[in-house]
C-alpha positions as CSV (number, residue, x, y, z in Angstrom):
1,V,198.1,246.8,42.8
2,Q,199.5,244.5,40.1
3,W,203.0,243.1,40.0
4,V,205.5,242.1,37.4
5,E,208.3,239.8,38.6
6,S,211.4,239.1,36.6
7,G,215.0,238.0,37.0
8,G,214.6,234.3,37.6
9,G,216.5,231.6,35.9
10,L,218.7,228.5,36.2
11,V,221.8,228.8,38.3
12,Q,224.3,226.5,39.8
13,S,224.5,225.9,43.6
14,G,226.5,228.8,45.1
15,G,225.5,231.2,42.4
16,S,223.5,234.5,42.6
17,L,220.4,236.0,41.0
18,R,218.7,239.3,41.4
19,L,214.9,239.4,41.2
20,S,212.9,242.5,40.4
21,C,209.3,243.3,41.0
22,V,207.6,246.4,39.5
23,A,204.3,247.5,41.1
24,S,201.6,249.1,39.0
25,E,201.2,251.9,41.5
26,S,203.0,253.2,44.6
27,T,202.1,251.8,48.0
28,V,202.8,252.8,51.5
29,S,202.5,249.3,52.9
30,G,205.2,246.8,53.3
31,L,206.4,244.9,50.3
32,G,207.8,241.4,50.3
33,W,208.9,238.3,48.4
34,F,207.3,234.9,48.8
35,R,208.1,231.6,47.2
36,Q,206.4,228.3,46.4
37,A,208.4,225.2,45.7
38,P,206.8,222.2,44.0
39,G,204.4,220.4,46.3
40,K,204.8,222.9,49.1
41,E,202.8,225.9,50.3
42,R,203.8,229.4,49.5
43,E,206.1,230.8,52.2
44,F,207.5,234.2,53.3
45,V,211.0,235.0,52.2
46,A,211.7,238.7,52.9
47,A,209.9,242.0,53.4
48,I,210.7,245.7,53.5
49,A,208.8,248.6,54.9
50,W,208.1,251.2,52.3
51,V,208.5,253.9,54.9
52,G,211.7,253.6,56.8
53,G,213.0,250.6,54.9
54,T,213.1,248.2,57.8
55,T,213.7,244.6,56.5
56,R,212.7,241.2,57.7
57,Y,213.9,237.8,56.5
58,A,212.9,234.2,56.9
59,D,215.5,232.2,58.8
60,S,216.3,230.1,55.8
61,V,217.5,233.0,53.7
62,N,218.8,235.4,56.4
63,G,222.4,236.3,55.6
64,R,222.1,235.2,52.0
65,F,219.3,237.3,50.5
66,T,218.9,241.0,50.6
67,I,215.7,242.9,49.9
68,S,215.8,246.5,48.7
69,K,213.6,249.0,46.9
70,D,213.6,251.9,44.5
71,D,210.8,254.4,45.4
72,A,211.0,256.3,42.1
73,K,210.6,253.1,40.1
74,N,207.9,251.4,42.4
75,T,210.3,248.5,42.3
76,V,211.4,246.0,45.0
77,Y,214.5,243.8,44.5
78,L,215.7,240.5,46.0
79,Q,219.4,239.9,45.7
80,M,220.0,236.2,46.3
81,N,223.5,234.9,47.0
82,T,224.9,231.5,47.8
83,L,221.9,229.9,46.3
84,A,221.1,226.2,47.2
85,P,218.9,223.6,45.5
86,E,216.3,224.1,48.3
87,D,215.9,227.7,47.1
88,T,214.3,226.3,43.9
89,A,210.8,227.8,43.7
90,V,208.5,230.3,41.9
91,Y,209.1,233.6,43.6
92,Y,206.3,236.2,44.0
93,C,206.1,239.7,45.3
94,N,203.1,241.2,47.1
95,R,202.1,243.8,49.7
96,V,202.9,242.6,53.2
97,R,201.2,243.0,56.5
98,L,204.5,243.7,58.4
99,A,203.1,242.7,61.8
100,T,202.5,239.2,60.6
101,M,204.5,238.9,57.4
102,S,201.3,237.8,55.7
103,P,200.6,238.7,52.1
104,L,197.9,241.2,51.0
105,G,196.2,241.4,47.6
106,A,196.4,239.4,44.4
107,W,199.5,237.6,43.2
108,G,201.4,238.2,40.0
109,Q,202.7,235.5,37.7
110,G,205.9,235.0,39.6
111,T,209.4,234.2,38.3
112,Q,211.0,230.7,38.4
113,V,214.3,230.2,40.2
114,S,216.0,226.9,39.7
115,V,219.2,226.0,41.4
116,S,221.1,222.9,40.3
117,S,223.4,221.0,42.6
């Protein structure tokens, strides 16, 4: 499966962005968003089960970010509200092993999110 992420940009603290990720083919695994800030390891952000739609979030984004999907478009979204400078990172999507929130497969190019204070 290949991914095309989009929707990133520069936003002021407190602002919102909506990221999109289109998969090259349908999948029945979990799908999720990860992010990597400069000088840091890539970390889990949010995941959604393709069957059933159960969602999981990292503590740092819970209550601010919402993950959703559109089955017909093979697309997963990440609505990000109340953004803070610490959310600045390159955001990636991937298949997710829901039991561990660990990524599966290759990464796409990601989309840059920059939050100014």
